[in-house]
C-alpha positions in Angstrom: 120.2 72.5 100.4 117.2 73.3 103.6 115.4 70.6 105.6 112.9 69.3 104.0 114.3 69.2 101.1 113.6 72.9 100.6 115.1 75.4 97.8 116.0 78.8 97.5 116.3 80.4 94.4 116.4 84.1 92.6 114.1 83.5 90.0 115.4 85.8 86.8 112.8 88.3 84.8 113.6 86.1 81.8 112.1 84.8 78.3 112.1 82.1 76.1 113.6 82.2 72.8 110.5 82.8 71.3 110.3 86.7 73.7 107.2 85.6 75.8 108.5 84.9 79.7 109.5 81.5 80.8 107.9 78.7 82.5 110.2 79.8 85.8 108.6 83.2 85.7 105.5 82.2 84.7 105.3 79.5 87.6 106.7 82.3 89.9 103.8 84.3 89.7 101.2 82.2 89.3 101.7 81.1 92.7 101.5 84.5 93.8 98.3 85.3 92.8 96.9 81.8 93.5 98.5 83.1 97.0 96.0 86.5 97.0 93.0 84.4 95.2 93.8 85.6 91.6 93.2 83.7 88.7 96.1 81.9 86.0 97.7 85.1 84.3 96.7 84.8 80.3 99.4 85.3 78.1 99.1 88.8 77.9 99.1 89.3 81.3 102.5 87.6 81.8 103.6 90.1 79.5 102.2 93.3 80.4 103.6 91.7 84.7 106.8 91.1 83.5 107.5 94.0 81.3 106.6 96.0 84.6 108.1 93.9 86.7 111.5 94.6 84.3 111.0 98.2 84.8 111.0 98.0 88.4 114.1 96.0 89.0 112.4 92.9 90.6 113.9 90.4 92.3 112.4 87.4 92.6 112.7 84.4 95.1 111.3 81.2 95.0 111.1 78.5 97.4 110.7 74.6 95.7 110.9 71.0 97.2 112.4 68.6 95.8 109.9 65.8 97.6 106.9 67.1 96.1 106.0 63.9 93.2 107.4 64.8 90.0 104.9 63.3 88.5 101.9 65.5 90.9 103.6 68.6 90.6 105.6 70.5 87.9 109.2 70.9 90.1 108.8 74.6 88.4 106.3 75.2 91.0 107.2 77.1 94.1 105.9 77.1 97.4 106.5 80.3 98.4 107.2 83.6 96.4 109.2 86.7 97.7 109.7 90.0 96.2 111.6 93.0 96.7 112.3 96.3 94.6 113.5 99.9 95.3 111.9 102.8 96.1 111.9 106.1 98.1 110.2 107.0 101.3 109.3 110.5 102.4 109.8 110.0 106.0 109.1 114.3 106.7 112.5 116.4 106.2 113.4 114.1 103.6 112.7 111.6 101.3 114.8 108.1 101.7 116.3 105.2 99.6 112.9 102.3 100.7 113.6 98.2 100.4 110.1 97.6 99.2 108.7 94.0 99.9 106.0 92.2 97.9 104.1 89.2 96.7 105.0 87.1 99.7 102.9 84.0 99.6 103.1 80.7 101.4 101.7 77.4 100.9 99.4 75.8 103.4 101.4 72.5 102.8 104.2 74.9 103.5 103.5 76.7 106.9 105.4 76.8 110.3 108.9 75.6 108.5 110.6 78.4 108.7 110.3 79.4 105.3 109.4 83.1 105.6 112.1 83.6 108.3 114.5 82.6 106.4 113.2 84.6 103.4 112.8 87.6 105.5 116.0 87.3 107.5 118.1 87.3 104.7 116.4 89.6 102.8 116.4 92.1 105.2 120.3 91.1 106.1 120.9 91.9 102.6 118.9 95.3 102.3 121.1 97.1 105.0 124.4 95.0 103.8 123.2 97.2 100.5 122.9 100.8 102.5 119.2 100.7 102.0 117.7 102.5 106.1 115.0 100.9 105.6 111.9 98.4 104.7 108.7 98.9 104.4 105.4 96.4 102.8 102.0 96.8 102.9 100.7 93.6 105.4 97.6 91.7 104.5 96.9 90.2 108.0 98.2 92.6 110.7 99.7 90.2 112.9 102.6 88.1 110.9 105.3 91.1 110.3 105.8 92.6 113.8 108.3 89.7 114.2 110.3 91.1 111.6 110.7 94.0 113.2 107.7 95.5 111.1 105.9 98.7 113.1 102.6 100.1 111.9 102.9 103.5 110.0 100.2 104.5 108.3 96.5 103.8 107.8 93.8 104.5 105.1 89.8 104.3 105.2 87.3 104.2 102.8 85.7 107.8 102.0 81.9 108.1 101.0 81.0 111.7 99.8 77.2 112.0 99.3 76.3 114.0 95.9 72.8 114.1 95.9 71.9 117.4 95.5 73.9 119.9 95.7 77.1 119.7 97.3 78.0 122.9 98.5 81.7 124.2 99.8 82.6 127.1 101.9 85.6 128.2 99.6 84.6 129.3 96.2 85.7 127.2 93.0 88.9 127.8 91.5 90.8 127.0 88.6 89.3 124.5 86.0 89.1 120.9 85.6 89.3 119.4 82.0 88.9 115.6 81.2 90.5 113.8 78.6 91.1 110.5 77.8 93.2 108.7 80.0 96.5 108.1 77.6 97.1 111.3 77.8 98.0 111.2 81.8 101.1 109.2 80.4 103.5 112.6 80.4 101.3 113.7 83.7 101.0 111.4 86.2 104.5 110.9 87.2 105.4 114.7 87.5 102.1 115.2 89.2 103.2 111.6 91.6 107.2 113.3 92.2 105.9 116.4 93.5 103.0 115.0 95.7 105.9 112.4 97.4 108.1 115.1 98.0 105.9 116.7 100.3 103.5 114.0 101.8 105.2 112.3 104.8 103.8 108.7 104.7 104.0 109.1 100.5 106.1 105.9 99.4 107.4 105.4 96.1 105.1 104.0 93.0 105.4 101.4 91.0 105.1 100.5 87.1 101.5 99.5 87.7 100.2 102.7 88.3 101.7 104.7 85.4 99.6 101.4 83.6 96.9 102.0 85.5 96.2 105.5 85.3 96.7 105.6 81.5 94.0 103.0 81.0 96.0 100.0 80.0 95.6 98.4 83.1 92.3 98.1 85.0 90.9 97.3 88.2 90.7 94.0 87.8 94.2 93.7 86.5 96.9 93.9 84.0 94.9 94.4 80.5 92.6 97.9 79.7 89.6 98.9 80.8 87.4 100.9 79.2 85.7 101.8 82.2 88.5 104.4 83.5 88.0 107.9 82.8 89.8 111.0 83.7 90.2 114.5 84.3 93.2 117.0 85.6 93.2 120.0 87.5 94.6 123.2 85.7 95.9 126.2 88.3 94.3 130.0 87.2 97.8 130.0 85.3 97.4 127.3 82.9 99.1 124.4 84.7 98.1 120.8 85.9 98.0 120.7 89.5 96.3 117.8 89.8 95.0 114.3 88.4 92.4 112.0 89.3 91.0 108.1 87.3 87.9 107.0 88.5 85.1 104.8 87.2 81.5 104.8 87.1 79.8 101.5 89.6 77.5 100.3 87.1 74.0 101.2 87.5 73.5 97.9 89.5 75.5 99.1 92.7 73.5 100.0 95.3 74.1 103.5 96.0 74.7 104.6 91.9 77.9 105.5 92.4 81.9 106.8 90.7 84.9 105.3 92.4 88.0 107.0 92.3 90.8 104.6 91.1 93.7 107.5 91.5 94.0 110.9 92.8 97.4 112.6 93.0 97.0 116.6 93.7 100.0 118.4 93.9 98.3 121.6 96.0 95.2 121.2 98.4 93.5 123.3 95.9 93.8 120.7 93.6 92.3 118.2 95.6 89.2 119.9 97.1 88.0 121.0 92.7 88.8 117.5 92.0 86.8 116.2 94.9 84.1 119.2 93.8 84.1 118.0 90.0 83.4 114.1 90.8 80.1 116.1 93.2 78.8 117.8 90.5 77.9 114.3 88.2 74.4 114.0 87.6 73.2 110.8 88.5 75.2 109.6 90.7 74.8 109.3 94.7 78.0 108.7 95.8 81.6 108.8 95.1 83.4 106.7 96.8 87.4 106.8 97.9 89.2 103.8 99.6 92.7 105.7 100.1 91.4 108.3 102.7 93.9 109.3 106.1 92.0 108.7 109.2 92.6 113.2 109.3 91.1 113.9 105.9 90.5 117.1 105.1 87.8 117.5 103.0 84.5 117.6 106.0 86.5 120.9 106.7 86.2 122.1 103.3 82.5 120.9 103.2 79.6 123.2 104.6 77.5 120.1 105.2 79.9 117.2 106.6 77.4 114.6 107.2 77.8 114.3 103.3 80.6 112.0 103.9 81.1 109.0 106.1 83.5 106.7 106.9 84.9 102.4 106.4 86.4 99.8 105.7 89.4 101.5 108.1 92.6 99.5 107.7 96.5 99.2 108.0 98.6 101.0 105.1 102.2 101.1 105.8 104.8 98.8 107.2 107.7 100.5 108.3 110.9 98.3 109.4 113.9 100.7 110.2 117.5 98.4 109.4 119.5 102.2 110.1 118.6 103.6 113.0 120.7 106.9 112.5 120.1 107.4 109.1 116.6 106.9 108.8 116.0 108.9 112.0 118.5 111.8 110.6 115.7 112.2 107.9 112.9 113.4 110.2 111.9 116.5 111.8 112.1 117.1 115.3 111.2 120.6 117.5 113.7 122.5 119.3 116.7 121.1 120.8 117.8 118.7 123.6 119.4 114.9 123.6 118.2 111.7 124.7 119.2 108.2 124.7 117.1 105.2 123.4 117.9 101.3 123.3 116.8 99.6 120.6 116.2 96.0 120.6 116.0 94.0 117.6 115.5 90.0 117.6 117.2 89.7 114.2 120.3 92.5 114.9 119.7 94.7 112.4 119.2 97.9 114.4 120.5 96.4 118.2 121.9 99.1 120.5 122.0 102.1 122.1 122.1 105.7 120.4 122.5 108.8 121.4 120.3 111.5 119.6 121.9 115.0 120.0 118.8 117.1 118.8 119.5 121.3 118.0 116.9 123.1 116.2 115.2 120.6 114.6 117.4 119.0 113.2 118.9 115.8 114.9 122.5 114.1 115.4 122.0 109.8 116.1 124.9 108.1 117.0 126.0 104.6 118.5 126.7 104.3 121.5 129.1 101.5 123.0 128.9 99.7 126.6 125.4 99.9 128.1 124.5 103.3 128.8 121.8 104.1 130.8 118.5 104.8 128.4 115.8 107.5 128.6 113.6 105.4 126.8 113.9 101.7 125.2 111.5 100.0 122.8 111.4 97.0 120.2 112.1 97.8 116.9 108.6 97.5 115.7 108.2 100.7 117.3 110.6 103.0 115.5 108.7 102.2 112.3 105.7 104.4 113.8 108.5 106.4 115.7 110.0 107.6 112.8 107.3 108.4 111.1 105.2 110.3 113.8 102.5 108.2 113.1 101.4 108.3 117.1 102.8 110.7 120.2 105.0 109.5 122.6 102.5 109.6 125.3 100.6 106.9 123.3 103.2 105.0 122.4 104.7 105.1 126.2 101.1 104.4 127.2 100.4 101.1 125.1 103.6 99.6 126.5 105.6 100.4 123.7 107.9 102.8 124.0 109.3 102.3 127.6 111.1 105.6 129.6 113.4 105.6 132.0 111.7 108.3 133.7 107.4 108.5 133.0 107.1 112.4 133.7 110.1 112.9 130.4 107.1 111.8 128.0 106.3 115.7 127.6 109.6 116.3 127.6 110.5 113.6 124.6 106.7 114.7 122.7 108.4 118.2 122.6 111.0 117.0 120.2 109.9 114.1 118.5 105.9 114.8 118.4 104.8 116.1 114.7 101.4 117.8 113.6 99.2 115.1 111.5 99.3 111.7 110.9 101.8 110.1 107.9 100.0 108.9 104.9 100.3 106.9 101.3 98.0 107.1 98.4 99.0 103.5 97.1 100.2 100.2 98.2 102.4 98.2 97.0 
Protein backbone atom coordinates (compact mmCIF):
# COMPACT_ATOMS: atom_id res chain seq x y z
CA UNK A 1 0.00 0.00 0.00
CA UNK A 2 1.31 3.44 -0.94
CA UNK A 3 0.37 6.92 0.25
CA UNK A 4 -3.06 7.90 -1.01
CA UNK A 5 -4.21 4.26 -1.13
CA UNK A 6 -2.22 3.59 -4.29
CA UNK A 7 -1.49 0.03 -5.36
CA UNK A 8 1.24 -0.83 -7.90
CA UNK A 9 0.23 -4.12 -9.51
CA UNK A 10 1.38 -6.38 -12.32
CA UNK A 11 -1.28 -6.72 -15.03
CA UNK A 12 -1.12 -10.22 -16.52
CA UNK A 13 -1.58 -10.86 -20.23
CA UNK A 14 -4.62 -12.96 -19.40
CA UNK A 15 -7.76 -14.21 -21.10
CA UNK A 16 -11.21 -15.09 -19.83
CA UNK A 17 -12.58 -18.62 -20.08
CA UNK A 18 -14.19 -17.71 -23.41
CA UNK A 19 -10.77 -16.76 -24.80
CA UNK A 20 -11.33 -13.00 -24.87
CA UNK A 21 -9.00 -10.50 -23.22
CA UNK A 22 -9.51 -10.24 -19.47
CA UNK A 23 -11.36 -7.25 -18.07
CA UNK A 24 -8.21 -6.22 -16.19
CA UNK A 25 -6.13 -6.17 -19.39
CA UNK A 26 -8.89 -4.33 -21.28
CA UNK A 27 -9.11 -1.64 -18.59
CA UNK A 28 -5.32 -1.23 -18.58
CA UNK A 29 -5.07 -0.92 -22.38
CA UNK A 30 -7.95 1.53 -22.68
CA UNK A 31 -6.46 3.70 -19.94
CA UNK A 32 -3.11 3.72 -21.74
CA UNK A 33 -4.81 4.59 -25.03
CA UNK A 34 -6.80 7.35 -23.36
CA UNK A 35 -3.51 8.83 -22.17
CA UNK A 36 -2.52 9.18 -25.84
CA UNK A 37 -5.99 10.45 -26.84
CA UNK A 38 -7.10 7.27 -28.60
CA UNK A 39 -10.64 5.91 -28.60
CA UNK A 40 -11.42 2.81 -26.53
CA UNK A 41 -10.44 -0.44 -28.24
CA UNK A 42 -13.04 -2.60 -29.93
CA UNK A 43 -13.21 -6.29 -29.09
CA UNK A 44 -11.14 -7.20 -32.15
CA UNK A 45 -8.58 -4.49 -31.41
CA UNK A 46 -8.22 -5.84 -27.86
CA UNK A 47 -7.56 -9.29 -29.28
CA UNK A 48 -4.97 -7.97 -31.73
CA UNK A 49 -3.16 -5.96 -29.06
CA UNK A 50 -3.16 -8.87 -26.63
CA UNK A 51 -1.69 -11.16 -29.28
CA UNK A 52 1.07 -8.65 -30.03
CA UNK A 53 1.81 -8.07 -26.36
CA UNK A 54 2.01 -11.83 -25.77
CA UNK A 55 4.53 -12.22 -28.59
CA UNK A 56 6.59 -9.28 -27.28
CA UNK A 57 6.41 -10.71 -23.72
CA UNK A 58 5.33 -7.31 -22.41
CA UNK A 59 5.42 -6.64 -18.69
CA UNK A 60 2.49 -4.38 -17.74
CA UNK A 61 2.07 -2.40 -14.53
CA UNK A 62 -1.05 -0.60 -13.39
CA UNK A 63 -1.41 1.83 -10.49
CA UNK A 64 -4.77 1.71 -8.71
CA UNK A 65 -6.32 4.19 -6.27
CA UNK A 66 -8.58 2.42 -3.80
CA UNK A 67 -9.80 5.76 -2.42
CA UNK A 68 -11.88 6.54 -5.52
CA UNK A 69 -15.66 6.17 -5.05
CA UNK A 70 -16.54 2.64 -6.14
CA UNK A 71 -19.98 3.81 -7.31
CA UNK A 72 -18.33 6.26 -9.73
CA UNK A 73 -15.20 4.46 -10.95
CA UNK A 74 -14.60 0.87 -12.04
CA UNK A 75 -11.88 -0.38 -9.64
CA UNK A 76 -10.21 -2.22 -12.55
CA UNK A 77 -9.39 1.12 -14.21
CA UNK A 78 -5.86 2.25 -13.26
CA UNK A 79 -4.73 5.81 -12.64
CA UNK A 80 -1.37 5.13 -14.30
CA UNK A 81 0.05 2.63 -16.80
CA UNK A 82 3.56 1.40 -17.55
CA UNK A 83 4.89 -1.23 -19.95
CA UNK A 84 8.29 -2.72 -20.71
CA UNK A 85 9.78 -5.42 -22.91
CA UNK A 86 13.18 -6.61 -24.12
CA UNK A 87 14.73 -5.96 -27.52
CA UNK A 88 18.19 -4.88 -28.71
CA UNK A 89 19.97 -1.61 -29.53
CA UNK A 90 22.83 -1.19 -32.00
CA UNK A 91 25.50 0.93 -30.27
CA UNK A 92 28.00 0.82 -33.12
CA UNK A 93 30.38 -2.09 -32.67
CA UNK A 94 27.74 -4.40 -31.26
CA UNK A 95 24.06 -5.01 -30.58
CA UNK A 96 23.16 -4.96 -26.89
CA UNK A 97 20.11 -6.17 -24.96
CA UNK A 98 17.88 -3.18 -24.29
CA UNK A 99 15.08 -2.70 -21.77
CA UNK A 100 12.38 -0.77 -23.66
CA UNK A 101 9.76 1.32 -21.87
CA UNK A 102 6.48 2.41 -23.42
CA UNK A 103 2.79 3.28 -22.84
CA UNK A 104 3.62 5.34 -19.75
CA UNK A 105 0.64 7.41 -18.61
CA UNK A 106 -0.51 9.12 -15.43
CA UNK A 107 -4.03 10.53 -15.19
CA UNK A 108 -4.25 14.32 -14.63
CA UNK A 109 -5.99 13.64 -11.32
CA UNK A 110 -2.90 11.89 -9.97
CA UNK A 111 0.00 14.03 -11.12
CA UNK A 112 2.75 15.09 -8.69
CA UNK A 113 2.21 12.20 -6.31
CA UNK A 114 5.50 10.48 -7.11
CA UNK A 115 3.82 7.79 -9.21
CA UNK A 116 6.10 8.09 -12.24
CA UNK A 117 9.22 8.29 -10.06
CA UNK A 118 8.31 5.08 -8.26
CA UNK A 119 7.37 3.28 -11.47
CA UNK A 120 10.52 4.36 -13.25
CA UNK A 121 12.92 3.93 -10.32
CA UNK A 122 11.68 0.44 -9.47
CA UNK A 123 11.64 -0.71 -13.08
CA UNK A 124 15.12 0.59 -13.92
CA UNK A 125 16.57 -1.05 -10.80
CA UNK A 126 15.00 -4.35 -11.82
CA UNK A 127 16.30 -3.98 -15.37
CA UNK A 128 19.84 -3.45 -14.13
CA UNK A 129 19.55 -6.42 -11.75
CA UNK A 130 18.38 -8.52 -14.70
CA UNK A 131 21.58 -7.65 -16.56
CA UNK A 132 20.38 -5.04 -19.05
CA UNK A 133 23.21 -2.57 -19.81
CA UNK A 134 20.77 0.12 -20.93
CA UNK A 135 17.15 1.17 -21.18
CA UNK A 136 15.46 3.18 -23.91
CA UNK A 137 12.19 4.91 -24.69
CA UNK A 138 10.61 7.27 -27.20
CA UNK A 139 9.33 10.39 -25.47
CA UNK A 140 6.38 12.52 -26.53
CA UNK A 141 7.45 15.25 -24.07
CA UNK A 142 11.17 15.98 -23.93
CA UNK A 143 11.31 17.41 -20.41
CA UNK A 144 9.91 14.38 -18.58
CA UNK A 145 12.57 11.72 -18.79
CA UNK A 146 15.86 13.57 -18.41
CA UNK A 147 15.41 13.54 -14.64
CA UNK A 148 15.43 9.74 -14.77
CA UNK A 149 18.74 9.65 -16.62
CA UNK A 150 17.53 9.34 -20.22
CA UNK A 151 19.48 11.32 -22.77
CA UNK A 152 18.39 12.32 -26.26
CA UNK A 153 20.18 9.96 -28.63
CA UNK A 154 18.50 10.22 -32.05
CA UNK A 155 16.29 12.62 -33.96
CA UNK A 156 14.02 12.24 -36.95
CA UNK A 157 12.25 14.56 -39.32
CA UNK A 158 9.70 14.41 -42.11
CA UNK A 159 11.31 14.55 -45.54
CA UNK A 160 9.08 15.75 -48.38
CA UNK A 161 10.11 14.94 -51.95
CA UNK A 162 8.58 17.02 -54.76
CA UNK A 163 7.91 14.51 -57.54
CA UNK A 164 6.23 16.81 -60.08
CA UNK A 165 7.86 16.37 -63.47
CA UNK A 166 10.95 14.26 -64.08
CA UNK A 167 12.87 13.46 -60.88
CA UNK A 168 16.47 12.83 -61.89
CA UNK A 169 19.05 10.90 -59.90
CA UNK A 170 22.81 11.11 -60.41
CA UNK A 171 23.24 7.33 -60.45
CA UNK A 172 21.79 5.14 -63.18
CA UNK A 173 19.01 2.76 -62.12
CA UNK A 174 20.12 -0.59 -60.70
CA UNK A 175 18.19 -3.77 -60.07
CA UNK A 176 14.40 -3.75 -60.13
CA UNK A 177 11.36 -2.99 -57.99
CA UNK A 178 8.37 -5.33 -57.79
CA UNK A 179 4.97 -4.38 -56.38
CA UNK A 180 3.22 -7.06 -54.35
CA UNK A 181 0.46 -7.65 -51.85
CA UNK A 182 1.51 -6.55 -48.33
CA UNK A 183 0.75 -10.04 -47.01
CA UNK A 184 3.71 -11.34 -49.04
CA UNK A 185 6.06 -9.38 -46.79
CA UNK A 186 5.47 -11.77 -43.90
CA UNK A 187 8.55 -13.82 -44.76
CA UNK A 188 10.63 -10.85 -45.93
CA UNK A 189 10.13 -7.98 -43.48
CA UNK A 190 11.69 -9.44 -40.34
CA UNK A 191 14.81 -10.79 -42.07
CA UNK A 192 15.45 -7.52 -43.91
CA UNK A 193 15.03 -5.47 -40.76
CA UNK A 194 17.52 -7.65 -38.86
CA UNK A 195 20.07 -7.09 -41.62
CA UNK A 196 19.52 -3.34 -41.44
CA UNK A 197 19.49 -3.37 -37.62
CA UNK A 198 22.87 -5.07 -37.47
CA UNK A 199 24.55 -2.29 -39.45
CA UNK A 200 22.82 0.93 -38.29
CA UNK A 201 24.08 2.63 -35.14
CA UNK A 202 21.10 3.75 -33.08
CA UNK A 203 18.71 1.18 -34.52
CA UNK A 204 16.37 -0.44 -31.99
CA UNK A 205 14.77 -3.86 -32.32
CA UNK A 206 11.20 -4.01 -33.55
CA UNK A 207 8.10 -5.24 -31.76
CA UNK A 208 5.43 -7.48 -33.27
CA UNK A 209 3.26 -4.56 -34.38
CA UNK A 210 5.72 -3.64 -37.17
CA UNK A 211 5.27 -7.01 -38.87
CA UNK A 212 1.49 -6.65 -38.64
CA UNK A 213 1.64 -3.14 -40.11
CA UNK A 214 3.98 -4.26 -42.92
CA UNK A 215 1.69 -7.10 -43.95
CA UNK A 216 -1.44 -4.92 -43.93
CA UNK A 217 -3.08 -6.67 -40.98
CA UNK A 218 -2.80 -3.39 -39.07
CA UNK A 219 -3.24 0.06 -40.52
CA UNK A 220 -2.05 3.53 -39.59
CA UNK A 221 -5.22 4.12 -37.56
CA UNK A 222 -4.86 1.11 -35.29
CA UNK A 223 -4.73 -2.69 -34.99
CA UNK A 224 -7.13 -3.51 -37.82
CA UNK A 225 -6.69 -4.12 -41.57
CA UNK A 226 -6.13 -1.16 -43.88
CA UNK A 227 -6.84 -1.73 -47.57
CA UNK A 228 -4.97 1.48 -48.48
CA UNK A 229 -1.57 -0.09 -47.71
CA UNK A 230 0.55 -0.84 -50.78
CA UNK A 231 3.89 -2.66 -50.86
CA UNK A 232 6.97 -3.10 -53.03
CA UNK A 233 10.36 -4.81 -52.80
CA UNK A 234 13.72 -4.02 -54.36
CA UNK A 235 15.71 -6.85 -55.98
CA UNK A 236 19.37 -6.51 -56.89
CA UNK A 237 20.87 -7.76 -60.16
CA UNK A 238 21.00 -11.31 -58.82
CA UNK A 239 17.31 -11.27 -57.87
CA UNK A 240 17.92 -11.05 -54.12
CA UNK A 241 15.46 -8.93 -52.15
CA UNK A 242 17.44 -6.10 -50.52
CA UNK A 243 14.68 -3.77 -49.35
CA UNK A 244 10.97 -3.32 -48.91
CA UNK A 245 8.51 -0.46 -48.78
CA UNK A 246 4.94 0.08 -47.60
CA UNK A 247 3.10 3.26 -48.50
CA UNK A 248 -0.38 4.70 -48.93
CA UNK A 249 -2.16 7.29 -51.05
CA UNK A 250 -3.18 10.22 -48.85
CA UNK A 251 -6.41 10.89 -50.80
CA UNK A 252 -7.42 13.39 -53.44
CA UNK A 253 -8.33 15.96 -50.79
CA UNK A 254 -4.71 16.13 -49.55
CA UNK A 255 -2.75 19.12 -50.80
CA UNK A 256 -0.28 18.53 -52.30
CA UNK A 257 -1.50 15.18 -53.64
CA UNK A 258 0.92 12.73 -52.09
CA UNK A 259 2.02 9.25 -51.16
CA UNK A 260 2.94 8.69 -47.52
CA UNK A 261 5.69 6.21 -46.75
CA UNK A 262 4.58 3.93 -43.92
CA UNK A 263 7.78 1.90 -43.66
CA UNK A 264 10.98 1.60 -45.65
CA UNK A 265 13.69 -0.91 -44.73
CA UNK A 266 16.76 -1.27 -46.92
CA UNK A 267 19.69 -3.61 -46.33
CA UNK A 268 21.87 -1.65 -48.79
CA UNK A 269 22.17 2.02 -49.77
CA UNK A 270 21.32 1.13 -53.37
CA UNK A 271 18.07 -0.53 -52.28
CA UNK A 272 17.03 2.59 -50.40
CA UNK A 273 17.82 4.88 -53.33
CA UNK A 274 15.97 2.70 -55.83
CA UNK A 275 12.86 2.49 -53.63
CA UNK A 276 12.74 6.29 -53.56
CA UNK A 277 13.21 6.32 -57.35
CA UNK A 278 10.20 3.99 -57.59
CA UNK A 279 8.10 6.30 -55.39
CA UNK A 280 9.06 9.30 -57.51
CA UNK A 281 7.80 7.56 -60.68
CA UNK A 282 4.11 7.47 -59.69
CA UNK A 283 1.70 9.34 -61.96
CA UNK A 284 -0.74 11.94 -60.56
CA UNK A 285 1.36 12.37 -57.40
CA UNK A 286 2.95 15.69 -56.43
CA UNK A 287 4.81 14.78 -53.24
CA UNK A 288 6.20 11.80 -51.36
CA UNK A 289 6.33 12.14 -47.57
CA UNK A 290 8.82 10.15 -45.51
CA UNK A 291 8.53 10.77 -41.74
CA UNK A 292 11.60 8.83 -40.53
CA UNK A 293 14.50 10.74 -42.08
CA UNK A 294 17.72 11.31 -40.18
CA UNK A 295 19.27 14.75 -39.81
CA UNK A 296 21.86 13.77 -42.45
CA UNK A 297 19.61 11.82 -44.83
CA UNK A 298 21.66 10.98 -47.95
CA UNK A 299 18.81 11.29 -50.46
CA UNK A 300 19.67 14.92 -51.16
CA UNK A 301 23.06 13.86 -52.52
CA UNK A 302 21.39 11.34 -54.83
CA UNK A 303 19.17 13.90 -56.57
CA UNK A 304 20.26 16.23 -59.37
CA UNK A 305 17.90 18.88 -57.97
CA UNK A 306 18.28 18.94 -54.20
CA UNK A 307 15.69 21.74 -53.98
CA UNK A 308 13.06 19.05 -54.44
CA UNK A 309 13.56 18.09 -50.79
CA UNK A 310 12.10 19.98 -47.85
CA UNK A 311 12.10 19.00 -44.17
CA UNK A 312 9.49 19.54 -41.48
CA UNK A 313 8.43 18.15 -38.10
CA UNK A 314 11.89 17.57 -36.68
CA UNK A 315 11.52 15.79 -33.35
CA UNK A 316 13.30 13.70 -30.77
CA UNK A 317 13.15 9.97 -31.35
CA UNK A 318 15.16 7.61 -29.15
CA UNK A 319 16.16 8.38 -25.55
CA UNK A 320 18.77 6.11 -23.94
CA UNK A 321 19.51 5.49 -20.26
CA UNK A 322 22.78 3.71 -19.40
CA UNK A 323 22.47 1.24 -16.52
CA UNK A 324 25.87 -0.50 -16.72
CA UNK A 325 28.67 1.78 -17.91
CA UNK A 326 31.37 -0.88 -18.55
CA UNK A 327 29.01 -3.21 -20.44
CA UNK A 328 27.44 -0.45 -22.54
CA UNK A 329 30.59 1.43 -23.47
CA UNK A 330 32.61 -1.70 -24.23
CA UNK A 331 30.19 -2.36 -27.11
CA UNK A 332 30.70 0.93 -28.94
CA UNK A 333 33.43 2.02 -31.35
CA UNK A 334 36.39 4.27 -30.57
CA UNK A 335 39.21 5.77 -32.56
CA UNK A 336 42.91 5.13 -31.93
CA UNK A 337 44.24 4.48 -28.44
CA UNK A 338 44.43 6.30 -25.11
CA UNK A 339 43.26 6.42 -21.50
CA UNK A 340 40.90 8.64 -19.52
CA UNK A 341 38.75 8.62 -16.39
CA UNK A 342 35.05 9.51 -16.54
CA UNK A 343 33.02 10.32 -13.43
CA UNK A 344 29.25 9.79 -13.63
CA UNK A 345 26.66 11.28 -11.28
CA UNK A 346 23.33 9.47 -11.08
CA UNK A 347 20.55 10.52 -8.72
CA UNK A 348 19.11 6.98 -8.89
CA UNK A 349 22.50 5.46 -8.03
CA UNK A 350 22.42 2.97 -10.90
CA UNK A 351 25.44 4.18 -12.87
CA UNK A 352 27.23 6.44 -10.37
CA UNK A 353 30.98 6.16 -10.05
CA UNK A 354 34.35 6.77 -11.67
CA UNK A 355 35.36 4.64 -14.64
CA UNK A 356 38.76 4.10 -16.26
CA UNK A 357 38.64 3.75 -20.04
CA UNK A 358 41.57 2.04 -21.73
CA UNK A 359 41.22 2.36 -25.49
CA UNK A 360 43.43 0.24 -27.73
CA UNK A 361 43.04 0.26 -31.50
CA UNK A 362 39.41 1.32 -31.43
CA UNK A 363 38.11 -0.95 -28.67
CA UNK A 364 37.88 -0.14 -24.96
CA UNK A 365 38.13 -1.94 -21.64
CA UNK A 366 36.25 -0.10 -18.89
CA UNK A 367 36.67 -0.64 -15.18
CA UNK A 368 34.87 0.94 -12.23
CA UNK A 369 37.34 2.59 -9.85
CA UNK A 370 37.17 2.69 -6.08
CA UNK A 371 37.76 5.87 -4.11
CA UNK A 372 37.58 9.33 -5.66
CA UNK A 373 40.21 9.58 -8.41
CA UNK A 374 40.63 12.85 -10.28
CA UNK A 375 38.55 12.50 -13.48
CA UNK A 376 39.45 13.79 -16.92
CA UNK A 377 35.74 14.39 -17.56
CA UNK A 378 32.52 14.22 -15.58
CA UNK A 379 28.84 14.27 -16.45
CA UNK A 380 25.36 13.46 -15.24
CA UNK A 381 24.01 10.09 -16.33
CA UNK A 382 21.69 11.84 -18.81
CA UNK A 383 24.73 12.70 -20.94
CA UNK A 384 25.80 9.06 -21.24
CA UNK A 385 23.09 8.28 -23.83
CA UNK A 386 24.35 10.72 -26.50
CA UNK A 387 27.97 10.02 -25.52
CA UNK A 388 27.46 6.28 -25.96
CA UNK A 389 25.88 6.55 -29.41
CA UNK A 390 28.01 9.43 -30.67
CA UNK A 391 24.98 11.69 -31.07
CA UNK A 392 27.16 14.76 -30.51
CA UNK A 393 30.88 15.45 -30.45
CA UNK A 394 32.87 15.77 -27.24
CA UNK A 395 33.48 19.42 -28.09
CA UNK A 396 29.75 20.11 -28.53
CA UNK A 397 28.84 18.35 -25.28
CA UNK A 398 31.57 20.28 -23.46
CA UNK A 399 30.46 23.58 -24.98
CA UNK A 400 26.89 22.80 -23.90
CA UNK A 401 28.12 22.33 -20.33
CA UNK A 402 26.87 18.76 -19.99
CA UNK A 403 30.31 17.16 -20.27
CA UNK A 404 32.68 18.85 -17.84
CA UNK A 405 36.38 18.57 -18.69
CA UNK A 406 39.07 18.91 -16.03
CA UNK A 407 41.21 20.56 -18.70
CA UNK A 408 39.17 22.17 -21.50
CA UNK A 409 42.14 21.88 -23.84
CA UNK A 410 41.66 18.09 -23.74
CA UNK A 411 38.45 18.26 -25.79
CA UNK A 412 40.30 17.40 -28.98
CA UNK A 413 42.21 14.54 -27.33
CA UNK A 414 39.03 12.96 -25.97
CA UNK A 415 37.15 13.71 -29.18
CA UNK A 416 39.79 11.89 -31.21
CA UNK A 417 38.85 8.72 -29.31
CA UNK A 418 35.10 9.17 -28.73
CA UNK A 419 33.71 11.07 -31.70
CA UNK A 420 32.08 8.93 -34.39
CA UNK A 421 31.22 9.68 -38.03
CA UNK A 422 27.62 10.41 -38.97
CA UNK A 423 24.70 10.35 -36.55
CA UNK A 424 22.85 7.43 -34.95
CA UNK A 425 19.41 6.80 -36.32
CA UNK A 426 16.35 4.70 -35.52
CA UNK A 427 13.63 4.20 -38.14
CA UNK A 428 11.01 2.98 -35.67
CA UNK A 429 9.57 3.82 -32.30
CA UNK A 430 7.82 1.74 -29.68
